[in-house]
N, C-alpha and C positions, 0 to 999 in steps of 0.2 A: 504493500500500500504506500502510495506517494504521500509523505507527510509535509512536503514543502508547501509554503503558502501560495495561493493563487493570487495573481495581481492583474488588474485591468488598468491600462494606461489610456486616459482619454486625451486624444490629440496626437497627431503624427507630425508635429513640427519638430524643431530642433531639440527642445527640452524633452518632449515625449520619446523621441527616437533614442536620444542619449540615455534616458532612464531605462528604456527597454533593453538596450544593448548592455548596459551595466548590470542589470538584473540577470540577463542571460549569462554573462560572464561569471556570475555568482551561482549558477546552477538552477536558476528559476526559469519558468516558461510563461512570461507575461503575454497577455493579449492586448493589442493596440486597437482602440476604437476611434476611427476617424470619421468625422461628420461628412466630409466631402465624398461624393460617389467616385471621384477619380482624383488622385494626388496630382496637382498641377505644380509645375516648377515656377513659382512666383518669386519676386524679389530681385534684388541685385546684390551689391556687395555687403559683406559683413567683416568686421574686424575681430579676429580671435587673438586676444592678448595672451601672454604666457600662462596666466592662471587657467584659462580655458584649454590651452594646448597641453597643460599638464594632465588634464583629464583625458584628452584625446590620445596622448601618448600611452596612458594606462590602458586604454581601450584598443590599442593597436592601430589607431587611425592617423597618427602623426605623419607618416611618410606619404600616405595617400593624399592628405591635405596639402602637404608641401608640393606634391606633384601637380595638383590641380589649382593651387593658389599662387600667391605672390608674396615675397618677403620684403617689406619696406626697410629702408636704412634707418628710419627714425621718424620723428614728427617735425614738420616744417611749418611754421606760421608765416603768413604773407600779408603785406599791407594791402588792404582791400582796394585802394585807389591806384597806387603806383605799381603794385606787383613786386616790389622789393622785399627781400627776406627781412623778417623781424627777428626770428630765432630758429635755430635748428638744434634738436636734441637727438643725437645718434643713439640707437639702441645698443650698439656695441659697447658703449661706455657705461651701460647700466647693469652689466653682469647678469643678464637673464639666464636661467637654467633651461628655458624652453623658448622656441621662436615666437615671434609676433607675425601672424599670417593674415593676409587679406584673401578672402575666398568668396566666390559667388554663392549666395544662399542656396541656389538650386544644386550646386555641386556638393555642398556640405550635406544637404538633406539627402541627396541620392547616395552619397558615400555611406552615411549612417543607415539608410534604408537597405542598401545592398548587404551590409554586414548583418543587420537584424534578420533579414530574410534568408541569408545563408545559414544562419543558426536554426531558424524555424520558418519554413516557407509558408506556414498557415497562420502566423501570428497576427497578421494585419487584417482587420475587418473594416471595410469602407461602408459608406452610407449608413453610419451609426449615429443618429441624432439622439442625444440623451434628453429625454423629456422630464424625468424625475429620478430622485435618489431615495432609496428605501433602506434604512438601517436594519441589519440583521444582528443576531447574537454574536456571531464570529466573523462578520463581514458586511458587505454592502451589495444590494441589488440595484442595477441600473435599468430603468425602464426605457426601452428604445422605441422611437417612433417607427411604426410599421415593421417592427422586428421583435425577435425573441428577447426576453429579459436576460441580462448578463449578471451573474453573481461572481464575486471575488472576495477573498479575505481582505485584500487591500485595493483601494482605488486611488490612482494618482491623477489628479486634475492638472493636466498640462495643456489646457485648451484656451490659453491666451487671455488678453485683456477683457474680452467679452465672455468670459468663462461661464458656462452653465454650472460647472462644479462649484465655482465661487458663490453662485446664488444659493446653493444649498448650505455652504459653510457660514456665510455672512448674513444672508436674508435681509439686506437693507434696501433692496430695490433701487439703488442709486445707479445711474448710468455713468459711463466714462465722461470726463469733462474735457472740452476743447481747450487747448492751451493758448490759443491765439497764434499758433504757428502752423504753417503749411510747408510741406517738404516736396520739392521736385527731385526726381531721380532719373538718371539716364545712363546710357552706355555709349562709349565711343570706341571705334576700332583703331588701335594704335597705328596700324599700317596705312590708315587713311589720312593721317595727320602729317603735315610738314614737320621735319625734325625740330624746327625752332619753336613749335607749339607744344611739343611733348614735355610734360612736367617731369621734374626729378622723381626718382623711384622712392619717394617718401610718402608718408601720410600728410598730404598738403592741405592746409586750412587757411582760408581767407575769412577774416572776421570784420564786419562793418556795421554801420548803424542799422539796426533792425533786421539784419540778415547775416548769413554766413554760408560758405561753400566748403565742402570736404571733397577731395579728389585723390584717388589712388588706383593702382593697377590690379588687375585680376588675371587669372589663368596664365601665369608666367609672363605677363606683360602684353598678352594678346589684346586685352580689353582695358579700357580706363573707365572706372565707375565714378560717378559724382552724385552727391546729395547737396541740394541747394535749398536752404531753409529761409523763409521770409515770414515776417509777422503780418497778420491780417485780422480783421475784426470778427469774421464769422466763417462758417463752412457749411455750404448747402448741399454738397454732393452726398449721395447715398453710399457710394462705393468708397472703400478705404484705399482703393488702388485704381484710380480713374485715369484713363488716357488723357494726356495734356497737350496743349498747344506749345510747340517749341517757340513760336513767336511771342507768346505771353511770357515764357521763361526769359527770353532775351530782353524783353521790355523791362522785366523786374531787375535785371543786372546790367542795364545798358551803360550806366555811368561808373562801372567798376573797372578794375584792372583790364586794359585792352587785350592783353594776352589771354586772360581768363575768358573774356567775352568771345574772342575768336575761337577758343577751345569749345565753349558751349555751343557755338553756332554750327559746329561739325557734328553735333549729336544726331543720331538716327532718329527722325521724328517718330518712328514706330516704337522706339524704346524709351520714349519720354512719358513719364507718369508723375502723378502727384497724389499726395495723401495728407490728411490732416493729422496732426500730432495730438493724441488724447492722453489723458493722465487719470490716475485714481489716487486717492489718499491711502496711506498705509492702513492695513487692517490689523486688528489686535489678535485675531485668531486665524491660523492658516489650516486648521484641521477640524473635523467634526466626525465623531464615530470613527470609522476606518477609511475616511476619505481625506487625502492630504493634497494641498495645492503646491505647485512648483512654478517657477518661471513667472511670466507675466500674469498668470492667474492669481498669484500671491502678491507680487510686487512689480507692477508694470514699470518699465524703465524708459525714460525719454532717451533719444539717441545722442544726446549732447556729451556723452562720456564713452560711447561705443561699448557698453557693458550689458546690453539686454540679453544677447545670446550667451555671453559668458556666465552671467549669474544663473541662467536657466541650466546651463551645462554643469556648473558647480552643484546646484540643487540636486540635479539628477544623480550625480555620483554619490553625494552624501546620503540621500534618501534610500538609494538602492542598497547601500551598505547597511543601513539601519534595518530595513525590511528583511534582508537576508540573515542578519544576526538573530532576529526573532526574540529580542530581549527588551523588556520594559515598554513604556508608552512611546511608541515610535513617533506619533504625531508631535507630542510635546518635546521629545528629544530633538527632532528635526527642527522645529521652530526655534528652540533654544540655541541650536548651533548656527542657524542661518539668519535670524531676524535682525540682529544688531548690524551685521555686515551689510546685508541687503538694504536696510533702511539708510545706512550711511551712504551707500553708493547711489541710491535713489535721490537723496538730498543733494549730493554733489552734482548729479546730472541736472537737477533743477537749478542749482546755482549757476552752472555753466550756461544755461539758457539765458540768464541775465548777463553773465560775463561776456559771452560771445557777441551780444547785440547792443552793447553800450551805444546810446545815441549821443551822449554828452562827449564832446571832443576832448575835454580835459581828462575824463575818466578813461576814454579809449586810448589816448596817448600815454597815460600813466600805466595802463595795463600792458601796453606794448613795450614801454621802457623797462618795466620790471622783468618781463619775459626775456628781453634782449640781455639785460644785465646778468640775470641768473644763468642763462645758457653760456655766457662768456666766462663766468666764474667757475661753474661746475655743472655738467649735464645732470648729475645725480641730484643736485640742489634744485635745478629747474624742474625735475620730474618728481620731486618729493611729494607734491600734492596728490599724485596718482600712483606712485610706485608701490605703495602699500597694497593697492589692489592687485597689481601684477605679481607681486612676490608671494601672495598667499597660495597655498597648495591644498586643494580640496581632495587629497588622495588617501586620507586615512582618518578614522575617527577613533580616538583612544578610549580606553575603558573609563577614563575620567570625563568623557564627553566633550573633549576639546578637539577641534579640527587641527590636524597636523600641518606644519609648514614644510614638510620634507617628503 
């Protein structure tokens, strides 16, 4: 008789697939319930910092992601108007144990999915819309629209910012809140650009009044990904992933760095999308009965720190280890291990939303002067504000209940 706990993972995004793979590595056979009838390869670039890559290495995914991704030299900040460098922080000077990788979201999702299905070809169930959650004595039953109920000893809610699982845990009926920021994203083929327009192989960021642009390479340099964020009063689109007019994007950044403008003008119009940035306040409870939330379902991250995927990946590893260990109150242990760190990262991302978009010229010039000075004195000093995020290692949980740094 198989005494291993059964686990249902709701959501086949990055967090859910990472959790399923980590559970499989520990000898469990999770079922993944995906609402979509077909997994579509959406999105564009993601930044996987060393804390996320530490988990990918433990899962045997590091080389595959290096093969399909791109490794930047560091972070480069650029004057929004002139295009001149403000500061460069090379990663080589920061002593990372694991690489910093830029990867296409579709490539990351497919890499994880291939690994999960190689372990268990029948573990993914699509068209599984969770309608309700029913607590059982030793588990949870998920009621599925037009489908059979699914029972598991543990349910992992990895279904994003609009999580149905979150509704069961929190029951506050509050909707995600529009932040007043809209993001454009697009892809450029590197070989279609004149050499003079190709940006350095860094994580390049232009910060200006009410707006910012991030740009970096994907797929070994084959593609250039950009995200351009601007503030606006409201958002009327129903879709989070709406096709967008390249002309409107160029209008929004017409008075910026001429080289950046020329770069954006080479965007494939078919690859130009925009979406609104929504947020939710931190919740005090991440679990109820035997249902536990991870990733954006528990702590949605704004993209101003590039840690949304990384925090979900960390969550997945830590929770899988707790479930597999079978000891104690898993939900409470998991929240105790993760809440303080994730809340701190959430707040720092929110702070960056203000920092990146200073409209006051004095504040903006002061920010840039500090960045330039710190980078010249010491890259480690310049990166101190975020290096604690990158240095953390979610690869073990000790008996004392503390996440290991090694």
